[in-house]
C-alpha positions as CSV (number, residue, x, y, z in Angstrom):
1,M,-186.6,-149.4,-29.1
2,R,-184.6,-147.8,-26.4
3,R,-184.2,-144.1,-25.7
4,L,-182.2,-143.1,-22.6
5,L,-182.5,-139.6,-21.4
6,M,-181.4,-137.5,-18.4
7,I,-182.9,-134.4,-16.8
8,G,-180.9,-131.3,-15.6
9,L,-181.0,-129.3,-12.4
10,V,-180.3,-125.6,-11.8
11,S,-177.4,-123.9,-10.0
12,L,-174.8,-121.2,-10.2
13,F,-171.5,-121.7,-12.1
14,V,-169.4,-120.4,-15.0
15,F,-167.5,-122.4,-17.6
16,V,-163.8,-122.1,-18.4
17,A,-162.6,-123.9,-21.6
18,P,-159.6,-126.1,-21.2
19,R,-156.7,-126.2,-23.5
20,N,-157.0,-129.2,-25.7
21,S,-155.2,-129.0,-29.0
22,G,-156.7,-132.2,-30.3
23,A,-160.4,-131.1,-30.0
24,Q,-162.4,-128.4,-31.8
25,N,-163.6,-126.6,-28.8
26,G,-163.3,-122.8,-28.2
27,P,-164.7,-119.9,-30.2
28,D,-165.9,-122.1,-33.1
29,L,-168.4,-123.9,-30.8
30,E,-169.5,-121.0,-28.6
31,G,-173.0,-119.7,-29.1
32,Q,-176.1,-121.0,-31.0
33,P,-175.5,-120.9,-34.8
34,S,-177.2,-117.9,-36.4
35,S,-178.3,-120.1,-39.4
36,L,-180.4,-122.5,-37.2
37,H,-184.1,-122.2,-37.8
38,Q,-186.9,-124.7,-38.3
39,G,-187.2,-125.7,-41.9
40,A,-183.6,-124.8,-42.9
41,M,-181.6,-127.0,-45.3
42,A,-181.1,-130.5,-44.0
43,S,-178.1,-130.2,-41.6
44,Y,-176.7,-130.6,-38.1
45,W,-176.1,-127.6,-35.8
46,V,-173.8,-128.1,-32.8
47,W,-172.8,-125.6,-30.2
48,H,-171.8,-125.0,-26.6
49,D,-173.2,-122.5,-24.1
50,A,-173.7,-122.2,-20.4
51,D,-176.3,-125.0,-20.5
52,G,-173.8,-127.5,-22.1
53,Y,-173.6,-128.9,-25.6
54,H,-176.5,-129.0,-28.0
55,L,-177.2,-130.9,-31.2
56,R,-180.1,-130.0,-33.5
57,T,-181.4,-131.1,-36.9
58,T,-184.1,-129.9,-39.3
59,T,-185.0,-130.2,-43.0
60,A,-186.5,-127.9,-45.6
61,H,-188.9,-130.3,-47.3
62,D,-188.6,-134.1,-47.5
63,R,-188.2,-136.5,-44.5
64,R,-184.6,-137.2,-43.8
65,V,-182.8,-139.6,-41.4
66,F,-180.1,-138.2,-39.1
67,S,-178.0,-140.8,-37.2
68,G,-174.7,-141.1,-35.6
69,R,-172.8,-141.5,-32.3
70,I,-170.8,-139.5,-29.8
71,E,-168.0,-141.4,-28.2
72,F,-166.7,-140.1,-24.8
73,S,-163.0,-140.5,-23.8
74,G,-161.7,-139.7,-20.4
75,G,-165.1,-139.8,-18.7
76,S,-168.8,-140.3,-19.1
77,G,-171.7,-138.1,-20.0
78,W,-175.4,-137.7,-20.2
79,A,-178.1,-136.8,-22.8
80,K,-181.5,-135.1,-22.7
81,A,-183.9,-135.3,-25.7
82,Y,-185.2,-132.2,-27.5
83,Q,-188.6,-132.6,-29.2
84,L,-188.1,-136.3,-30.2
85,G,-190.9,-138.4,-31.5
86,P,-192.0,-142.0,-30.8
87,N,-190.0,-143.3,-33.7
88,D,-186.8,-141.5,-32.8
89,E,-184.0,-143.3,-30.9
90,L,-181.6,-141.8,-28.4
91,R,-179.4,-144.1,-26.3
92,L,-176.9,-143.3,-23.6
93,T,-174.2,-145.9,-22.8
94,N,-171.0,-146.0,-20.8
95,Q,-169.2,-145.3,-24.0
96,G,-171.3,-142.4,-25.3
97,I,-174.5,-141.6,-27.2
98,T,-176.1,-143.2,-30.2
99,F,-179.1,-141.7,-32.0
100,R,-181.3,-142.0,-35.1
101,L,-183.8,-139.2,-35.8
102,S,-186.4,-139.1,-38.5
103,N,-187.1,-135.5,-39.3
104,Q,-189.3,-133.6,-41.7
105,R,-189.3,-129.8,-41.2
106,N,-189.2,-130.1,-37.4
107,L,-186.5,-129.0,-35.0
108,K,-185.2,-132.1,-33.2
109,G,-182.1,-133.1,-31.4
110,F,-180.7,-133.4,-27.9
111,D,-178.5,-131.7,-25.3
112,F,-175.5,-133.4,-23.7
113,R,-172.6,-133.0,-21.3
114,M,-169.4,-134.9,-20.6
115,D,-167.0,-135.3,-17.7
116,Y,-164.0,-133.0,-17.4
117,P,-161.3,-133.6,-18.3
118,G,-162.2,-135.5,-21.5
119,Q,-163.4,-135.1,-25.0
120,A,-165.9,-136.5,-27.4
121,T,-165.7,-137.7,-31.0
122,L,-168.8,-136.9,-33.1
123,S,-169.6,-139.1,-36.1
124,L,-172.6,-137.7,-37.9
125,E,-174.6,-139.2,-40.8
126,L,-177.4,-137.9,-43.0
127,D,-179.0,-140.6,-45.1
128,D,-177.8,-140.0,-48.7
129,V,-175.0,-137.6,-48.0
130,G,-171.6,-139.2,-48.4
131,S,-168.9,-139.0,-45.7
132,R,-166.7,-136.7,-47.7
133,R,-169.5,-134.0,-47.9
134,M,-170.8,-134.5,-44.4
135,A,-168.8,-131.7,-42.9
136,E,-170.6,-129.3,-45.2
137,H,-173.9,-130.2,-43.4
138,V,-172.6,-129.4,-39.9
139,F,-172.7,-125.9,-38.6
140,M,-170.9,-125.1,-35.3
141,G,-171.2,-122.1,-33.0
142,S,-172.4,-118.6,-33.6
143,N,-170.1,-118.2,-36.6
144,N,-171.7,-121.2,-38.4
145,A,-168.2,-122.8,-38.8
146,H,-167.8,-126.3,-40.4
147,P,-165.6,-129.0,-38.8
148,N,-162.4,-129.8,-40.6
149,A,-163.7,-133.3,-41.2
150,N,-166.3,-135.9,-40.0
151,P,-165.8,-137.4,-37.5
152,F,-164.5,-134.5,-35.4
153,K,-163.6,-134.0,-31.7
154,I,-164.8,-131.5,-29.1
155,A,-163.3,-130.9,-25.6
156,A,-165.1,-130.9,-22.3
157,V,-165.1,-127.7,-20.3
158,Q,-164.2,-127.2,-16.6
159,E,-166.6,-125.7,-14.1
160,Q,-165.7,-123.0,-11.7
161,F,-168.0,-121.3,-9.2
162,L,-168.7,-117.6,-9.5
163,A,-166.9,-115.1,-7.3
164,P,-168.8,-113.8,-4.2
165,G,-171.4,-111.3,-5.1
166,A,-171.7,-112.5,-8.7
167,T,-175.1,-113.6,-10.0
168,R,-175.7,-115.9,-12.9
169,T,-178.2,-118.7,-13.1
170,V,-177.7,-121.5,-15.6
171,A,-178.6,-125.1,-16.0
172,Q,-176.2,-127.4,-14.2
173,P,-175.2,-130.9,-15.2
174,P,-177.9,-133.2,-14.2
175,F,-177.9,-134.7,-10.7
176,R,-174.8,-132.7,-9.8
177,R,-174.4,-131.3,-6.3
178,P,-172.8,-127.8,-6.0
179,G,-169.1,-128.0,-5.3
180,V,-168.8,-131.7,-6.0
181,G,-167.4,-133.3,-9.2
182,I,-169.4,-135.8,-11.2
183,S,-168.8,-139.2,-9.7
184,R,-170.0,-142.6,-10.8
185,E,-170.7,-143.4,-7.1
186,E,-173.4,-140.7,-7.1
187,F,-175.5,-142.8,-9.5
188,A,-177.3,-146.1,-9.4
189,S,-178.1,-148.6,-12.1
190,L,-181.8,-149.5,-12.6
191,D,-183.0,-152.2,-15.0
192,F,-186.6,-151.8,-16.2
193,V,-188.7,-154.7,-17.4
194,S,-192.4,-154.6,-18.2
195,A,-195.0,-157.1,-19.4
196,P,-196.1,-156.5,-22.0
197,T,-192.7,-155.1,-23.2
198,G,-192.4,-151.6,-24.4
199,A,-193.9,-149.6,-21.5
200,E,-192.9,-146.0,-21.3
201,I,-190.6,-145.2,-18.4
202,L,-190.9,-141.9,-16.5
203,I,-188.7,-140.8,-13.7
204,D,-190.0,-137.9,-11.7
205,G,-192.5,-137.2,-14.4
206,N,-189.9,-137.1,-17.2
207,F,-190.0,-139.7,-20.1
208,V,-186.6,-141.5,-20.2
209,G,-187.1,-144.5,-22.5
210,N,-189.0,-147.7,-23.0
211,A,-188.7,-151.1,-21.2
212,P,-186.6,-153.1,-21.3
213,S,-183.9,-150.6,-20.5
214,R,-181.0,-150.0,-18.2
215,L,-180.6,-146.5,-16.8
216,R,-178.1,-144.6,-14.7
217,V,-180.1,-142.5,-12.2
218,P,-178.9,-140.2,-9.4
219,A,-178.9,-141.4,-5.8
220,G,-181.9,-140.2,-3.9
221,R,-185.7,-140.4,-3.9
222,H,-187.5,-140.8,-7.2
223,T,-191.0,-141.4,-8.5
224,I,-191.0,-144.2,-11.1
225,T,-193.9,-144.6,-13.6
226,L,-194.5,-147.3,-16.2
227,R,-197.3,-146.7,-18.7
228,L,-198.6,-148.4,-21.8
229,S,-201.6,-147.7,-24.0
230,G,-204.5,-150.0,-23.0
231,Y,-203.0,-150.8,-19.6
232,R,-203.2,-149.2,-16.1
233,T,-200.4,-146.9,-15.3
234,W,-198.1,-148.1,-12.5
235,T,-196.4,-145.6,-10.2
236,Q,-194.1,-146.1,-7.2
237,T,-191.7,-143.9,-5.2
238,I,-188.3,-145.5,-4.4
239,Q,-185.1,-144.6,-2.6
240,V,-182.0,-145.1,-4.7
241,E,-178.7,-145.7,-2.9
242,P,-175.4,-144.5,-4.4
243,G,-173.6,-147.3,-6.4
244,S,-176.5,-149.7,-6.1
245,Q,-178.1,-151.9,-8.7
246,A,-181.8,-152.9,-8.9
247,T,-184.4,-154.3,-11.2
248,I,-187.9,-152.8,-11.5
249,Q,-190.1,-155.5,-13.1
250,K,-193.8,-155.0,-13.4
251,T,-196.7,-156.8,-15.1
252,L,-199.2,-154.1,-16.2
253,N,-202.9,-154.8,-15.8
254,R,-205.3,-154.2,-18.7
255,M,-207.8,-151.3,-18.3
């Protein structure tokens, strides 16, 4: 099972929504839906705020399976898990995000961003709900609006820095330097392989998936940890160069 996650930093900026007639961005997506609460009717909630885009799921009673994909066009993106369990899947690829979440009365999901300019197509599924009725189980923005159809598109937003003297602190896209656009050259590709297979991968103390996995990580210094029940934890600090590729392969020793 592979779950690829990313972790955000903090900085100062404000969002300005672009004009994109083909995507369902704008007032319908702004703000957390008021109907979102743990234990609500089995549904999806999708919204945008200063911290990016958010997708959440929950159920009222029985265990349900939420799955789908988010396909990026015109750029790439990242995803960060929100209260996922060991049997949940979240995967980030160059094309987008795929996920499969098993949920019973919990609040689960993930946060994501995408490059500007660009847009994303969301294709959402909920076990026994047919495709024609799926839009009824998706709530968007503070007004709890439904998409016109499923799949549906959302647009990326452009970042602009605050005017001098203004103060607003919000979460910034992960691994983004102030004043610099997201660039593929700022990242490196790391392949993780463990023996036995399935070791948990932590980057700077944050769980990001299980080996074997390929992850995009920001250039710079990082502490890498591989851990597996019944085996000694392995930790090492490495320097990652922009645009580089490397393999981290480790045989874990029994405790």
